LOPASE-503095 format. One line per field, with one value per residue (C-alpha): chain; residue in one letter; x, z, y. Coordinates in steps of 0.5 Angstrom, whole numbers. Last residue first. Example, Ala and Ser with C-alpha at 12.3 -4.5 7.8 and 13.67 -1.06 7.14 Angstrom:
BEGIN
unit: c(A_A)
code: c(s_a)
x: c(27_25)
z: c(14_16)
y: c(-2_-9)
***
This chain:
BEGIN
unit: c(A_A_A_A_A_A_A_A_A_A_A_A_A_A_A_A_A_A_A_A_A_A_A_A_A_A_A_A_A_A_A_A_A_A_A_A_A_A_A_A_A_A_A_A_A_A_A_A_A_A_A_A_A_A_A_A_A_A_A_A_A_A_A_A_A_A_A_A_A_A_A_A_A_A_A_A_A_A_A_A)
code: c(p_r_n_l_l_q_m_r_e_a_a_s_y_n_s_l_h_g_e_r_a_a_q_r_r_a_a_t_i_l_a_k_n_r_p_p_a_s_p_a_s_v_q_k_d_m_a_n_s_s_c_r_p_c_s_a_l_s_n_s_r_v_l_t_e_f_r_f_n_c_n_r_c_v_y_d_y_l_p_m)
x: c(142_144_148_143_142_149_151_145_147_154_151_147_139_133_135_133_126_126_119_122_127_122_118_124_126_119_120_126_124_117_122_126_120_120_117_117_111_107_107_101_102_97_98_101_98_102_103_110_110_117_113_115_119_114_117_117_119_125_127_124_128_123_125_120_114_111_104_103_96_99_98_95_102_100_105_108_112_119_122_129)
z: c(209_211_206_203_210_212_205_206_213_210_205_209_209_207_200_201_198_197_200_205_206_207_212_216_215_217_224_225_225_229_234_234_235_231_225_218_216_210_203_199_193_187_182_175_171_167_161_160_162_165_168_175_175_171_167_168_161_161_158_164_169_173_181_182_186_186_185_181_177_172_166_168_172_178_179_185_183_186_182_179)
y: c(172_179_182_187_190_191_194_199_201_202_207_210_208_212_210_203_202_195_194_190_195_201_197_196_203_205_201_204_211_209_206_213_217_223_221_224_228_224_226_224_220_220_214_214_209_204_200_200_192_189_184_185_191_195_200_207_211_215_223_226_222_217_215_209_207_200_197_191_190_185_189_195_196_201_207_211_217_219_225_226)
***
């Protein structure tokens, strides 16, 4: 399943999502299917532990928890 960046034409919300070949992406904010696929540039993974921690925090704030282990995801999701 490829990971794509989208911008919703209805509410201008920018997000990324995994999309299967037989499904359509829909906006998590307004549920519209009117999307513009964006070009996303790959970046090299950081090698510094502080950069990795910062990137994981940013990903968690944006709702992307796939780079965490299952135990780490549970800990993050159960925080008040």
